[in-house]
C-alpha positions as a Markdown table, in Angstrom:
| # | Residue | x | y | z |
|---|---|---|---|---|
| 1 | Unk | -12.9 | -72.5 | 64.7 |
| 2 | Unk | -10.0 | -70.5 | 66.1 |
| 3 | Unk | -7.8 | -70.7 | 69.2 |
| 4 | Unk | -5.1 | -68.2 | 70.2 |
| 5 | Unk | -2.6 | -70.9 | 71.3 |
| 6 | Unk | 0.7 | -71.8 | 69.8 |
| 7 | Unk | 1.2 | -75.5 | 70.4 |
| 8 | Unk | -1.0 | -78.5 | 70.9 |
| 9 | Unk | 0.5 | -81.6 | 72.5 |
| 10 | Unk | -1.3 | -84.9 | 71.9 |
| 11 | Unk | 0.2 | -88.1 | 73.3 |
| 12 | Unk | 3.7 | -86.9 | 72.6 |
| 13 | Unk | 3.0 | -85.6 | 69.1 |
| 14 | Unk | 3.6 | -81.9 | 68.7 |
| 15 | Unk | 1.3 | -80.0 | 66.4 |
| 16 | Unk | 2.6 | -76.6 | 65.5 |
| 17 | Unk | 0.5 | -73.7 | 64.3 |
| 18 | Unk | 3.5 | -71.3 | 64.2 |
| 19 | Unk | 7.1 | -71.4 | 63.0 |
| 20 | Unk | 9.6 | -72.6 | 65.6 |
| 21 | Unk | 11.8 | -69.7 | 64.7 |
| 22 | Unk | 11.1 | -66.1 | 65.3 |
| 23 | Unk | 12.9 | -64.9 | 62.3 |
| 24 | Unk | 10.9 | -64.1 | 59.2 |
| 25 | Unk | 11.5 | -66.5 | 56.3 |
| 26 | Unk | 12.6 | -65.3 | 52.8 |
| 27 | Unk | 9.7 | -64.3 | 50.6 |
| 28 | Unk | 8.1 | -67.3 | 48.8 |
| 29 | Unk | 8.2 | -67.2 | 45.0 |
| 30 | Unk | 4.9 | -66.5 | 43.2 |
| 31 | Unk | 5.5 | -69.6 | 41.0 |
| 32 | Unk | 4.6 | -71.8 | 44.0 |
| 33 | Unk | 1.2 | -70.2 | 44.5 |
| 34 | Unk | -2.0 | -71.7 | 43.0 |
| 35 | Unk | -3.6 | -69.8 | 40.1 |
| 36 | Unk | -6.6 | -68.0 | 41.3 |
| 37 | Unk | -10.0 | -68.3 | 39.6 |
| 38 | Unk | -10.7 | -65.1 | 37.7 |
| 39 | Unk | -14.0 | -64.6 | 39.5 |
| 40 | Unk | -12.4 | -64.1 | 42.9 |
| 41 | Unk | -10.0 | -61.3 | 41.9 |
| 42 | Unk | -12.7 | -58.6 | 42.1 |
| 43 | Unk | -15.1 | -60.7 | 44.2 |
| 44 | Unk | -16.1 | -60.7 | 47.8 |
| 45 | Unk | -17.3 | -63.3 | 50.4 |
| 46 | Unk | -20.4 | -63.3 | 52.6 |
| 47 | Unk | -20.4 | -65.9 | 55.4 |
| 48 | Unk | -23.8 | -67.6 | 55.9 |
| 49 | Unk | -24.8 | -68.8 | 59.3 |
| 50 | Unk | -27.7 | -71.0 | 58.1 |
| 51 | Unk | -28.9 | -71.9 | 61.6 |
| 52 | Unk | -29.3 | -68.3 | 62.7 |
| 53 | Unk | -30.2 | -66.7 | 59.4 |
| 54 | Unk | -33.9 | -67.3 | 59.5 |
| 55 | Unk | -36.5 | -68.3 | 62.1 |
| 56 | Unk | -36.7 | -71.8 | 60.5 |
| 57 | Unk | -33.0 | -72.2 | 59.8 |
| 58 | Unk | -34.0 | -73.9 | 56.5 |
| 59 | Unk | -32.2 | -73.6 | 53.1 |
| 60 | Unk | -35.5 | -72.7 | 51.5 |
| 61 | Unk | -36.0 | -69.7 | 53.7 |
| 62 | Unk | -32.5 | -68.5 | 53.3 |
| 63 | Unk | -33.2 | -68.6 | 49.5 |
| 64 | Unk | -35.7 | -65.7 | 50.0 |
| 65 | Unk | -32.7 | -63.5 | 50.8 |
| 66 | Unk | -30.8 | -64.2 | 47.6 |
| 67 | Unk | -32.2 | -61.2 | 45.6 |
| 68 | Unk | -31.4 | -58.9 | 48.5 |
| 69 | Unk | -27.9 | -60.2 | 48.8 |
| 70 | Unk | -27.3 | -60.0 | 45.1 |
| 71 | Unk | -28.6 | -56.4 | 45.1 |
| 72 | Unk | -26.1 | -55.6 | 47.9 |
| 73 | Unk | -23.3 | -56.8 | 45.7 |
| 74 | Unk | -22.6 | -60.1 | 47.3 |
| 75 | Unk | -20.6 | -62.4 | 45.0 |
| 76 | Unk | -19.5 | -65.5 | 46.9 |
| 77 | Unk | -21.6 | -67.2 | 49.6 |
| 78 | Unk | -19.6 | -69.2 | 52.2 |
| 79 | Unk | -21.9 | -71.5 | 54.2 |
| 80 | Unk | -20.8 | -72.5 | 57.6 |
| 81 | Unk | -20.8 | -76.4 | 57.9 |
| 82 | Unk | -24.0 | -77.9 | 56.5 |
| 83 | Unk | -23.2 | -81.4 | 57.7 |
| 84 | Unk | -25.1 | -83.2 | 60.5 |
| 85 | Unk | -23.8 | -82.4 | 64.0 |
| 86 | Unk | -22.7 | -85.2 | 66.4 |
| 87 | Unk | -25.0 | -85.9 | 69.4 |
| 88 | Unk | -22.3 | -87.5 | 71.6 |
| 89 | Unk | -20.7 | -85.0 | 73.9 |
| 90 | Unk | -22.7 | -82.3 | 72.2 |
| 91 | Unk | -22.4 | -78.8 | 73.5 |
| 92 | Unk | -25.6 | -76.9 | 74.3 |
| 93 | Unk | -28.9 | -78.1 | 72.8 |
| 94 | Unk | -27.9 | -77.9 | 69.1 |
| 95 | Unk | -24.1 | -78.5 | 69.2 |
| 96 | Unk | -21.2 | -76.9 | 67.4 |
| 97 | Unk | -21.4 | -76.6 | 63.6 |
| 98 | Unk | -17.9 | -77.9 | 63.6 |
| 99 | Unk | -18.5 | -81.3 | 65.3 |
| 100 | Unk | -19.2 | -83.2 | 62.1 |
| 101 | Unk | -21.2 | -86.5 | 62.2 |
| 102 | Unk | -21.1 | -87.3 | 58.5 |
| 103 | Unk | -19.0 | -85.7 | 55.8 |
| 104 | Unk | -21.4 | -86.5 | 52.9 |
| 105 | Unk | -24.8 | -85.7 | 54.5 |
| 106 | Unk | -26.9 | -82.6 | 55.2 |
| 107 | Unk | -27.8 | -81.4 | 58.6 |
| 108 | Unk | -31.6 | -82.1 | 58.8 |
| 109 | Unk | -32.1 | -78.8 | 60.7 |
| 110 | Unk | -31.5 | -77.1 | 57.3 |
| 111 | Unk | -33.3 | -79.5 | 55.0 |
| 112 | Unk | -32.1 | -82.4 | 52.8 |
| 113 | Unk | -29.7 | -83.0 | 50.0 |
| 114 | Unk | -32.3 | -82.0 | 47.3 |
| 115 | Unk | -32.9 | -78.8 | 49.2 |
| 116 | Unk | -29.2 | -78.0 | 49.1 |
| 117 | Unk | -28.8 | -78.8 | 45.4 |
| 118 | Unk | -31.8 | -76.6 | 44.7 |
| 119 | Unk | -30.2 | -73.7 | 46.7 |
| 120 | Unk | -26.9 | -74.1 | 44.9 |
| 121 | Unk | -28.7 | -73.9 | 41.6 |
| 122 | Unk | -30.6 | -70.8 | 42.7 |
| 123 | Unk | -27.4 | -69.1 | 43.8 |
| 124 | Unk | -25.7 | -69.9 | 40.5 |
| 125 | Unk | -28.7 | -68.5 | 38.6 |
| 126 | Unk | -28.1 | -65.2 | 40.4 |
| 127 | Unk | -24.5 | -65.3 | 39.1 |
| 128 | Unk | -23.0 | -65.9 | 42.5 |
| 129 | Unk | -20.6 | -68.6 | 43.7 |
| 130 | Unk | -20.9 | -71.1 | 46.6 |
| 131 | Unk | -18.2 | -72.4 | 48.9 |
| 132 | Unk | -18.8 | -74.6 | 51.9 |
| 133 | Unk | -17.0 | -74.9 | 55.3 |
| 134 | Unk | -14.9 | -78.1 | 55.5 |
| 135 | Unk | -13.7 | -79.5 | 58.8 |
| 136 | Unk | -10.8 | -81.9 | 58.1 |
| 137 | Unk | -8.8 | -81.5 | 61.3 |
| 138 | Unk | -11.4 | -83.4 | 63.4 |
| 139 | Unk | -14.8 | -85.1 | 63.4 |
| 140 | Unk | -17.6 | -85.1 | 65.9 |
| 141 | Unk | -17.5 | -87.5 | 68.8 |
| 142 | Unk | -19.9 | -90.1 | 67.1 |
| 143 | Unk | -18.7 | -89.9 | 63.5 |
| 144 | Unk | -19.0 | -93.4 | 62.0 |
| 145 | Unk | -15.2 | -93.5 | 61.2 |
| 146 | Unk | -14.6 | -93.8 | 65.0 |
| 147 | Unk | -16.2 | -97.3 | 64.9 |
| 148 | Unk | -15.3 | -98.4 | 61.4 |
| 149 | Unk | -11.8 | -96.9 | 61.2 |
| 150 | Unk | -10.4 | -96.2 | 64.7 |
| 151 | Unk | -7.0 | -96.0 | 63.1 |
| 152 | Unk | -8.1 | -92.8 | 61.4 |
| 153 | Unk | -7.7 | -90.9 | 64.7 |
| 154 | Unk | -4.9 | -89.6 | 66.9 |
| 155 | Unk | -4.9 | -91.3 | 70.3 |
| 156 | Unk | -4.4 | -89.7 | 73.7 |
| 157 | Unk | -2.3 | -91.2 | 76.6 |
| 158 | Unk | -5.1 | -93.6 | 77.5 |
| 159 | Unk | -5.5 | -94.9 | 74.0 |
| 160 | Unk | -8.7 | -93.1 | 73.3 |
| 161 | Unk | -9.3 | -90.8 | 70.3 |
| 162 | Unk | -7.8 | -87.4 | 71.3 |
| 163 | Unk | -9.4 | -84.0 | 71.5 |
| 164 | Unk | -7.9 | -80.5 | 71.1 |
| 165 | Unk | -8.2 | -77.5 | 73.4 |
| 166 | Unk | -11.6 | -77.6 | 75.0 |
| 167 | Unk | -13.3 | -79.0 | 71.9 |
| 168 | Unk | -14.5 | -82.1 | 73.8 |
| 169 | Unk | -17.2 | -82.7 | 71.3 |
| 170 | Unk | -14.6 | -83.5 | 68.6 |
| 171 | Unk | -12.0 | -86.2 | 67.9 |
| 172 | Unk | -8.7 | -85.4 | 66.0 |
| 173 | Unk | -7.9 | -87.1 | 62.8 |
| 174 | Unk | -4.5 | -88.7 | 62.0 |
| 175 | Unk | -3.1 | -87.4 | 58.7 |
| 176 | Unk | -0.3 | -90.0 | 58.7 |
| 177 | Unk | -3.0 | -92.5 | 57.8 |
| 178 | Unk | -3.1 | -92.6 | 54.0 |
| 179 | Unk | -6.5 | -94.4 | 53.8 |
| 180 | Unk | -8.0 | -91.6 | 55.9 |
| 181 | Unk | -6.5 | -89.0 | 53.6 |
| 182 | Unk | -8.1 | -90.8 | 50.6 |
| 183 | Unk | -11.4 | -91.0 | 52.4 |
| 184 | Unk | -11.3 | -87.3 | 53.1 |
| 185 | Unk | -10.5 | -86.4 | 49.5 |
| 186 | Unk | -13.3 | -88.6 | 48.3 |
| 187 | Unk | -15.7 | -86.8 | 50.6 |
| 188 | Unk | -14.7 | -83.4 | 49.3 |
| 189 | Unk | -15.0 | -84.6 | 45.7 |
| 190 | Unk | -18.6 | -85.6 | 46.5 |
| 191 | Unk | -19.7 | -82.0 | 47.1 |
| 192 | Unk | -18.1 | -80.9 | 43.8 |
| 193 | Unk | -19.5 | -83.6 | 41.7 |
| 194 | Unk | -22.9 | -84.1 | 43.3 |
| 195 | Unk | -23.8 | -80.5 | 44.3 |
| 196 | Unk | -21.7 | -78.3 | 42.0 |
| 197 | Unk | -20.2 | -76.0 | 44.7 |
| 198 | Unk | -17.3 | -73.7 | 43.7 |
| 199 | Unk | -14.8 | -74.3 | 46.6 |
| 200 | Unk | -14.1 | -74.7 | 50.2 |
| 201 | Unk | -13.3 | -72.7 | 53.3 |
| 202 | Unk | -11.1 | -75.1 | 55.3 |
| 203 | Unk | -11.5 | -75.0 | 59.1 |
| 204 | Unk | -8.3 | -75.3 | 61.2 |
| 205 | Unk | -6.3 | -75.6 | 58.0 |
| 206 | Unk | -3.2 | -74.6 | 60.0 |
| 207 | Unk | -3.1 | -78.0 | 61.8 |
| 208 | Unk | -3.4 | -80.1 | 58.7 |
| 209 | Unk | 0.0 | -81.0 | 57.0 |
| 210 | Unk | 0.9 | -79.2 | 53.8 |
| 211 | Unk | 1.7 | -82.5 | 52.1 |
| 212 | Unk | -2.0 | -83.5 | 52.4 |
| 213 | Unk | -3.1 | -80.3 | 50.7 |
| 214 | Unk | -0.5 | -80.8 | 47.9 |
| 215 | Unk | -2.1 | -84.1 | 47.3 |
| 216 | Unk | -5.7 | -83.1 | 47.8 |
| 217 | Unk | -6.1 | -79.8 | 46.0 |
| 218 | Unk | -4.8 | -81.0 | 42.6 |
| 219 | Unk | -7.2 | -83.9 | 42.8 |
| 220 | Unk | -10.1 | -81.5 | 43.5 |
| 221 | Unk | -9.0 | -79.2 | 40.7 |
| 222 | Unk | -9.1 | -82.1 | 38.3 |
| 223 | Unk | -12.8 | -82.2 | 39.1 |
| 224 | Unk | -13.3 | -78.4 | 39.1 |
| 225 | Unk | -10.6 | -76.3 | 37.4 |
| 226 | Unk | -11.6 | -72.9 | 38.8 |
| 227 | Unk | -11.8 | -74.1 | 42.4 |
| 228 | Unk | -11.4 | -71.6 | 45.1 |
| 229 | Unk | -9.7 | -72.7 | 48.4 |
| 230 | Unk | -9.7 | -70.5 | 51.5 |
| 231 | Unk | -7.6 | -71.5 | 54.5 |
| 232 | Unk | -8.5 | -70.7 | 58.0 |
| 233 | Unk | -4.9 | -70.0 | 58.9 |
| 234 | Unk | -2.1 | -67.6 | 58.3 |
| 235 | Unk | 0.9 | -69.9 | 57.8 |
| 236 | Unk | 2.9 | -69.3 | 54.6 |
| 237 | Unk | 3.0 | -73.1 | 53.9 |
| 238 | Unk | -0.7 | -73.1 | 53.2 |
| 239 | Unk | -0.1 | -70.7 | 50.3 |
| 240 | Unk | 2.4 | -73.1 | 48.7 |
| 241 | Unk | 0.1 | -76.1 | 49.3 |
| 242 | Unk | -2.6 | -75.0 | 46.9 |
| 243 | Unk | -4.7 | -72.5 | 48.8 |
| 244 | Unk | -5.8 | -69.2 | 47.2 |
| 245 | Unk | -6.5 | -67.1 | 50.3 |
| 246 | Unk | -5.7 | -67.0 | 54.0 |
| 247 | Unk | -6.9 | -65.4 | 57.2 |
| 248 | Unk | -4.8 | -62.2 | 58.0 |
| 249 | Unk | -5.2 | -62.6 | 61.8 |
| 250 | Unk | -2.4 | -60.2 | 62.6 |
| 251 | Unk | -3.9 | -57.4 | 60.6 |
| 252 | Unk | -7.3 | -58.0 | 62.1 |
| 253 | Unk | -5.9 | -57.8 | 65.7 |
| 254 | Unk | -3.9 | -54.7 | 64.8 |
| 255 | Unk | -7.1 | -53.1 | 63.4 |
| 256 | Unk | -8.8 | -53.8 | 66.7 |
| 257 | Unk | -5.9 | -52.1 | 68.6 |
| 258 | Unk | -6.0 | -49.1 | 66.4 |
| 259 | Unk | -9.8 | -48.8 | 66.8 |
| 260 | Unk | -9.3 | -48.9 | 70.6 |
| 261 | Unk | -6.8 | -46.1 | 70.4 |
| 262 | Unk | -4.0 | -48.5 | 71.6 |
| 263 | Unk | -1.9 | -48.2 | 68.5 |
| 264 | Unk | -1.5 | -45.4 | 65.8 |
| 265 | Unk | -2.9 | -45.8 | 62.3 |
| 266 | Unk | 0.6 | -46.3 | 60.9 |
| 267 | Unk | 0.9 | -49.6 | 62.9 |
| 268 | Unk | -1.1 | -51.2 | 60.1 |
| 269 | Unk | 1.9 | -50.7 | 57.9 |
| 270 | Unk | 4.1 | -53.0 | 60.0 |
| 271 | Unk | 1.7 | -55.9 | 59.5 |
| 272 | Unk | 1.4 | -55.2 | 55.7 |
| 273 | Unk | 5.2 | -55.1 | 55.5 |
| 274 | Unk | 5.4 | -58.4 | 57.2 |
| 275 | Unk | 2.8 | -59.9 | 54.8 |
| 276 | Unk | 4.7 | -58.5 | 51.8 |
| 277 | Unk | 7.9 | -60.2 | 53.1 |
| 278 | Unk | 6.5 | -63.5 | 54.2 |
| 279 | Unk | 3.9 | -64.1 | 51.5 |
| 280 | Unk | 4.2 | -64.0 | 47.8 |
| 281 | Unk | 2.5 | -61.1 | 46.1 |
| 282 | Unk | -0.2 | -63.5 | 44.6 |
| 283 | Unk | -1.3 | -64.7 | 48.1 |
| 284 | Unk | -4.7 | -63.2 | 48.9 |
| 285 | Unk | -5.6 | -62.2 | 52.5 |
| 286 | Unk | -9.3 | -62.3 | 53.4 |
| 287 | Unk | -9.8 | -59.0 | 55.3 |
| 288 | Unk | -12.8 | -58.7 | 57.7 |
| 289 | Unk | -14.2 | -56.8 | 60.6 |
| 290 | Unk | -16.2 | -59.8 | 61.8 |
| 291 | Unk | -16.7 | -63.5 | 61.3 |
| 292 | Unk | -18.4 | -66.3 | 63.2 |
| 293 | Unk | -15.6 | -66.8 | 65.7 |
| 294 | Unk | -15.0 | -63.1 | 66.4 |
| 295 | Unk | -18.7 | -62.4 | 66.7 |
| 296 | Unk | -19.6 | -65.3 | 69.0 |
| 297 | Unk | -16.5 | -65.1 | 71.3 |
| 298 | Unk | -15.1 | -61.5 | 71.0 |
| 299 | Unk | -18.1 | -59.2 | 70.3 |
| 300 | Unk | -17.1 | -58.3 | 66.8 |
| 301 | Unk | -17.9 | -56.1 | 65.1 |
| 302 | Unk | -20.3 | -54.3 | 67.4 |
| 303 | Unk | -17.9 | -54.3 | 70.3 |
| 304 | Unk | -14.5 | -54.2 | 68.6 |
| 305 | Unk | -15.5 | -51.6 | 66.0 |
| 306 | Unk | -18.5 | -49.9 | 67.7 |
| 307 | Unk | -20.9 | -47.4 | 66.1 |
| 308 | Unk | -19.2 | -45.0 | 63.8 |
| 309 | Unk | -15.8 | -46.7 | 64.4 |
| 310 | Unk | -16.9 | -49.5 | 62.1 |
| 311 | Unk | -17.1 | -47.6 | 58.8 |
| 312 | Unk | -13.4 | -46.7 | 58.1 |
| 313 | Unk | -12.3 | -50.1 | 59.0 |
| 314 | Unk | -14.9 | -51.7 | 56.8 |
| 315 | Unk | -13.7 | -49.4 | 53.9 |
| 316 | Unk | -10.2 | -50.6 | 54.7 |
| 317 | Unk | -11.1 | -54.3 | 54.4 |
| 318 | Unk | -13.0 | -53.7 | 51.2 |
| 319 | Unk | -10.3 | -51.6 | 49.4 |
| 320 | Unk | -6.9 | -52.8 | 50.8 |
| 321 | Unk | -4.1 | -54.3 | 48.8 |
| 322 | Unk | -4.5 | -57.9 | 47.5 |
| 323 | Unk | -7.6 | -58.6 | 49.6 |
| 324 | Unk | -10.8 | -60.4 | 49.1 |
| 325 | Unk | -13.2 | -58.9 | 51.7 |
| 326 | Unk | -15.5 | -60.8 | 54.0 |
| 327 | Unk | -18.9 | -59.9 | 55.5 |
| 328 | Unk | -20.6 | -62.0 | 58.2 |
| 329 | Unk | -24.3 | -62.7 | 58.5 |
| 330 | Unk | -26.1 | -59.7 | 59.9 |
| 331 | Unk | -23.4 | -57.1 | 59.5 |
| 332 | Unk | -25.6 | -55.3 | 57.1 |
| 333 | Unk | -28.4 | -55.0 | 59.7 |
| 334 | Unk | -26.3 | -54.6 | 61.9 |
| 335 | Unk | -26.7 | -57.3 | 64.5 |
| 336 | Unk | -25.4 | -55.9 | 67.8 |
| 337 | Unk | -25.0 | -59.1 | 69.8 |
| 338 | Unk | -23.0 | -62.3 | 69.6 |
| 339 | Unk | -24.7 | -65.1 | 67.8 |
| 340 | Unk | -24.4 | -68.2 | 70.0 |
| 341 | Unk | -22.5 | -71.3 | 68.8 |
| 342 | Unk | -24.7 | -74.0 | 70.4 |
| 343 | Unk | -28.2 | -72.5 | 70.5 |
| 344 | Unk | -30.8 | -71.0 | 68.2 |
| 345 | Unk | -30.9 | -67.2 | 68.1 |
| 346 | Unk | -32.4 | -66.0 | 64.8 |
| 347 | Unk | -31.3 | -62.8 | 63.0 |
| 348 | Unk | -34.1 | -60.4 | 62.2 |
| 349 | Unk | -33.4 | -58.4 | 59.1 |
| 350 | Unk | -35.5 | -55.2 | 59.2 |
| 351 | Unk | -33.5 | -52.0 | 59.1 |
| 352 | Unk | -30.5 | -53.0 | 56.9 |
| 353 | Unk | -28.8 | -49.8 | 57.9 |
| 354 | Unk | -25.5 | -50.7 | 56.4 |
| 355 | Unk | -26.7 | -52.4 | 53.2 |
| 356 | Unk | -26.3 | -49.3 | 51.0 |
| 357 | Unk | -22.8 | -48.6 | 52.5 |
| 358 | Unk | -21.7 | -52.2 | 51.6 |
| 359 | Unk | -23.4 | -52.1 | 48.2 |
| 360 | Unk | -21.3 | -49.0 | 47.2 |
| 361 | Unk | -18.1 | -50.7 | 48.2 |
| 362 | Unk | -18.8 | -54.1 | 46.7 |
| 363 | Unk | -20.1 | -52.7 | 43.4 |
| 364 | Unk | -17.0 | -50.5 | 43.2 |
| 365 | Unk | -14.8 | -53.5 | 43.7 |
| 366 | Unk | -16.7 | -55.4 | 41.1 |
| 367 | Unk | -16.6 | -52.7 | 38.5 |
| 368 | Unk | -13.3 | -51.0 | 39.0 |
| 369 | Unk | -10.1 | -53.0 | 38.3 |
| 370 | Unk | -8.2 | -50.7 | 40.7 |
| 371 | Unk | -9.6 | -52.8 | 43.5 |
| 372 | Unk | -8.8 | -56.2 | 42.1 |
| 373 | Unk | -6.7 | -58.4 | 44.3 |
| 374 | Unk | -3.8 | -58.0 | 41.9 |
| 375 | Unk | -4.0 | -54.2 | 41.5 |
| 376 | Unk | -1.0 | -52.1 | 42.7 |
| 377 | Unk | -0.9 | -50.4 | 46.1 |
| 378 | Unk | 1.0 | -47.4 | 47.5 |
| 379 | Unk | 0.7 | -45.3 | 50.7 |
| 380 | Unk | -0.3 | -41.7 | 50.3 |
| 381 | Unk | 0.8 | -38.9 | 52.6 |
| 382 | Unk | -2.4 | -37.1 | 53.5 |
| 383 | Unk | -2.0 | -35.9 | 57.1 |
| 384 | Unk | -1.0 | -37.0 | 60.5 |
| 385 | Unk | 0.0 | -40.6 | 60.0 |
| 386 | Unk | -0.9 | -41.4 | 63.6 |
| 387 | Unk | -4.5 | -40.9 | 62.7 |
| 388 | Unk | -4.9 | -40.7 | 58.9 |
| 389 | Unk | -4.3 | -43.8 | 56.8 |
| 390 | Unk | -4.4 | -43.1 | 53.0 |
| 391 | Unk | -3.4 | -45.2 | 50.0 |
| 392 | Unk | -4.0 | -45.6 | 46.3 |
| 393 | Unk | -4.8 | -48.6 | 44.2 |
| 394 | Unk | -4.3 | -48.7 | 40.4 |
| 395 | Unk | -4.8 | -51.1 | 37.5 |
| 396 | Unk | -5.7 | -51.0 | 33.8 |
| 397 | Unk | -5.6 | -47.2 | 33.8 |
| 398 | Unk | -8.0 | -46.9 | 36.7 |
| 399 | Unk | -7.0 | -45.3 | 40.0 |
| 400 | Unk | -8.7 | -45.1 | 43.4 |
| 401 | Unk | -7.6 | -43.0 | 46.4 |
| 402 | Unk | -8.8 | -44.0 | 49.9 |
| 403 | Unk | -8.5 | -41.7 | 52.9 |
| 404 | Unk | -9.4 | -42.9 | 56.4 |
| 405 | Unk | -9.5 | -41.2 | 59.7 |
| 406 | Unk | -8.7 | -43.9 | 62.2 |
| 407 | Unk | -9.2 | -41.7 | 65.2 |
| 408 | Unk | -11.8 | -40.1 | 67.4 |
| 409 | Unk | -10.7 | -36.6 | 66.5 |
| 410 | Unk | -11.2 | -34.5 | 63.4 |
| 411 | Unk | -8.1 | -34.5 | 61.2 |
| 412 | Unk | -6.7 | -32.1 | 58.6 |
| 413 | Unk | -6.2 | -33.5 | 55.1 |
| 414 | Unk | -3.5 | -32.0 | 52.8 |
| 415 | Unk | -2.6 | -33.8 | 49.6 |
| 416 | Unk | 0.6 | -32.2 | 48.3 |
| 417 | Unk | 1.3 | -34.5 | 45.4 |
| 418 | Unk | 0.1 | -33.1 | 42.1 |
| 419 | Unk | -1.3 | -36.6 | 41.3 |
| 420 | Unk | -4.3 | -35.8 | 43.5 |
| 421 | Unk | -4.8 | -32.2 | 42.5 |
| 422 | Unk | -7.4 | -33.0 | 39.8 |
| 423 | Unk | -11.1 | -33.7 | 39.7 |
| 424 | Unk | -12.3 | -37.1 | 40.9 |
| 425 | Unk | -15.6 | -38.8 | 41.8 |
| 426 | Unk | -16.3 | -39.0 | 45.6 |
| 427 | Unk | -17.9 | -42.5 | 45.7 |
| 428 | Unk | -20.0 | -41.9 | 48.8 |
| 429 | Unk | -21.2 | -38.4 | 48.1 |
| 430 | Unk | -21.6 | -38.9 | 44.4 |
| 431 | Unk | -20.1 | -35.5 | 43.7 |
| 432 | Unk | -17.1 | -34.4 | 41.6 |
| 433 | Unk | -14.3 | -32.9 | 43.7 |
| 434 | Unk | -10.7 | -32.0 | 43.7 |
| 435 | Unk | -9.4 | -33.5 | 46.9 |
| 436 | Unk | -5.9 | -32.1 | 46.5 |
| 437 | Unk | -7.0 | -28.5 | 45.6 |
| 438 | Unk | -6.8 | -27.2 | 49.2 |
| 439 | Unk | -6.6 | -28.5 | 52.8 |
| 440 | Unk | -9.8 | -29.9 | 54.3 |
| 441 | Unk | -11.1 | -31.6 | 57.4 |
| 442 | Unk | -12.2 | -35.2 | 57.8 |
| 443 | Unk | -14.6 | -36.0 | 60.6 |
| 444 | Unk | -13.7 | -38.5 | 63.4 |
| 445 | Unk | -13.8 | -42.1 | 62.1 |
| 446 | Unk | -14.4 | -40.5 | 58.6 |
| 447 | Unk | -13.7 | -42.0 | 55.2 |
| 448 | Unk | -13.5 | -40.8 | 51.6 |
| 449 | Unk | -13.0 | -42.9 | 48.5 |
| 450 | Unk | -12.2 | -41.2 | 45.1 |
| 451 | Unk | -12.1 | -42.7 | 41.7 |
| 452 | Unk | -9.8 | -41.1 | 39.0 |
């Protein structure tokens, strides 16, 4: 869940999701950052909307897609919340995935616990990883804790459990309550020990205190050493509290502006420079052109990166510095509509027009260390920097050159550095070329990726 607001006031308590100061803090030392599991460094994430993925919405029917997803190069499956949804104050006929009624149960719409365990085993048999969406900031409006442990919740001015924003189907948890913290950690451990998942994507992580994560994540890692933790949030404190990856919201929003012609291509550099200053080098941003929030509420990616505009930005997310890239359910089709949050609207997979495109990118990332999260990055001068965005990645003697035309006009490409005046493999054409031999043209919204 995401809201573009800065402060939330609840009964006199101020929850901040941004720094009170406008000045950028000093860079955080890498020693404070959690060690990343090796499997994520050249991995990727695919977000699964179980409700909408098949006509039945069942885990068993999702499993029929595993071979296809594996063939497309998918490495980590992130499942949106699989817990039961509260009925009280429910929105729409099915309710929000993020109004949790029980932290240690399965939404019966999807199947039962045995069905989930079977699916996790099938995913692992394919060599893929599994993370689940975790919602610690709030529960649904009829979660049993509301009756059994009313002190687990923040109260509003009337003394009732508080809500945030317009999330009237939820109630906000109070992280000053130590018993609640312990109950939350125990529930998270349940999914590790009982179902064998590999990590968590944490919803509204930016509104949960860092001290909780500093307590929680080491306890989880004591259960599973190579745990992967993804924070929905872009606050540096999350990266010093045990998380491996974060949401680079500012970069996504700048990408949208560049795609709309509102900002030049080089505007992306200002965001990267900020990330390089505010975050340690080890911090991993999860780049994306869509996710469930952006799809449902903001028409991504079919509206924000429409038609041919999509491709160069998708290449950017899959090849950029430090990143682990994300795909959302149906982007490979592509689905050209918002998937509703509170109703059923099944995806139909038939054309898979982008599957081959994503396969090339994800297999390249898997097989070439130059695209690992910890590979080096440098900008490359290849043309008009208002339209052309070019960069190189390098690690372990492998080098990749990426050239993107982030404009609606054809652009001239000229690589003057001798480093690029040699034969390389054009990943998408499959041909051997010398991209620096002479000037050439790149089509509107074009892209080229070379391996050296």
